[in-house]
N, C-alpha and C positions, 0 to 999 in steps of 0.2 A: 548437497546444496542446502547451505543454511547461513544466516545472517542476526548477527547478534546487536545489541545493543544494551551495555555493556553499564553498570552501575559499581564504579569502578572502587577496587580498593586498591591502591595505587601507593608507591612510596609520599610523603608527604608534598615533596620538590615537583615529582612531577602532577600532582592533585593541583598545588596552586598555579601550574603553569594554566593546567587546562579552562582553572576557573576565570583565569584573566581573557582566556581568549574563549570562552563564551557557550560554557558548558552548562548544562542543566543544573541546576539545583532552586530547588524548592525554596528555601531564604530568600534566594535574589532577587527571584520572580513575584512571588509575592509579596514581600515588605520592602525589597529597596527597588519594587519597579520596572526589576527589569524584563521586559516582556520578551525582548527581545531573541532571550535565552531560551526562548521553544524552536527558534529558526536554526541559530549557531549552531547547538550540540550537533545535529546530523550533519554537519561537515566537519567533525573532527574523531579521532580515533583513540585508542587507550595502546595505540603501538603499530606495530607495520602487517603482524599478524590479523590484528585486527580489521584493518585497513584492505590487508588482500582476500579477506572472506569475506566481506562487504563485498568489493569489487565485482569479485566472479563472481557471486550473485545476483548483481546486477547486469552482467552480461548476459548470464543463461536467463533473467526471469525479463528485463526490457527489453532484449534485443526484438524480438518474439513481435513484441506490443508497439511498441515503437514503428515500427517496419508494417504492420497491419494499421493504426490509426493516428500517427505520425507527433512530432515531440509537440508540439503544442497540449493535445490530450494529455499524452501518458509522461506529460512534464510536470502539468498540472494535477493531476495523482499522486503524482511523488509527490512533489513539495505539500500539499493538502494532505497525505496520509501522516506525511512525516512529522508533521507540524500537530496534528492530532495524536498521535501517538507519546511526544514533547505532552500533550494535555493531560492525556492519561498515567504519566511516566510522574508528572509535580504531581500529581494531585495522591499516590502513594507512595511512590520512593521519596521519604523526607528527610532520611538520614543519610547519604547520599548525592554526589553528583555524578551522570547521567552522560554517555556521550558515544553515537555511533549514526550509521544512518539506517540500521535497518528495519524502523520504524514504518522508513517511505517506502523499503524492500518489499515488508511485509503490505504494504497495500495495493504494490501492481500485482502478486500473490493475489491478496482480496479482488481487484478488479478481474483479474484472469478468471477467478470464479465466477464472479455475477456476470460475468461476459461471454461463459463456456454455456452457461443456466439462459440470459435475456436471449442468445442466439442458436438457442439450440437445435433450430428448425434447420437451420443450413451447416450442421454437423454432423460427419459419417463417421462413424466409431465411437458415438457418444460417450457411452458407457467406463469405457478402455481411457478416454481422457479422463472424462470426471472422477474416476479413481485414481487414475495416478497423480491428478493433482490436489485430491482431499489427501494424500498418501503423503506428499511433498508437503502441505502444510502441515500435514499432524507431527510429521517428524521435526519442521522449523519450530511449533509451538511448543514439543518436547523437551528442549534444548534451553527453551528456559528456564526449564526446572532448575537446571547447573548454578552454581553459586555466580553471584554479581551478572549472571543475566539476567536486562531488564526484559521479563517479560510483557509488564505493565505497557512499554514504548510499541510491543511485538503485537498484542493485542487491540491500541486503540487506533495506530496505523490500517492494521487490516480490516477493522470494520469500518474506519473512515474510506478506503481502497475498494472496499465492496460495496458499498452502498453508489460511489462515486462510478464504479463500473456501470449499472446500470445508466444512469446517466449520458455517461461520454460514448460508452463503446458499444454502442447501439448499431447495427448492421442492421439492414434494410432485406427483408424476406426476399426468396432467392427468384420468386417470379418478377419480382419487381426487377431484379438486375440485369434479366436476361429480356425485360417488354421490348425491345425494340426489337425481338426475331422472332416474337410470338403476332399470331393472327388479334385484328380488335379485341376479337369476343372472350379471346382467351389470356386475358392481357390482367393482372393484377392490379386494378385499384387504389389498394392501398398500400404505402412505402414499408409501413410495422405493422406488425398483428397488436392485436388488442391487450393481450397479458405485456407485449414491449412497453406498450406508454403506463400501464400499472404499474410494473415492478420499476418503470423511471420515477414518476409520480409518486409513492410513497417512498423509495430511497428519499428522493427530494426533502418531502413532509421531514424523517428520520433526520435528515443530516439537520434541517435549520431548528428542530426541534433542541439534536441533540448537542 
């Protein structure tokens, strides 16, 4: 499973068409004040294979998160991660146009990692889940080494999603969920653990400062 945000080297006619439709291009964003390209580039792809690869990745990554946390929270992470990936891409990819949804998809991968960390106490097989997720992330980032793959969008999206996961994907500790079935003296008083609050606050500060 991998997702690619492409820095495109295509025939001129296709590049021109993508430019008109809203591809990310540093010159137009900075000097022509077309900031909307930071968002529209997420909905464009450099061909059918690029589109299918990203959509398959979205199915594998997004369905579990959406079922667990709902459309609104996962949708917000998706859009904000894509936006963050576009910003980092526009800062470093100045000589080509860039399109694709993989900045947003990497944001979902980052959110999956932070969700696993912040909700660590409620998971079984923690080490296996963490190892598997890290392998997937490393493989996907390694794809960014290939020609015409925009790894800056991947990294930017991943970082935004990673920090947002600490804020939006908190799960209450297990004792809180089962509190109605416990005697009063055995009930958990705090819905979240101290480290969950700390991670959420630190992530919010980093997102604001960044």
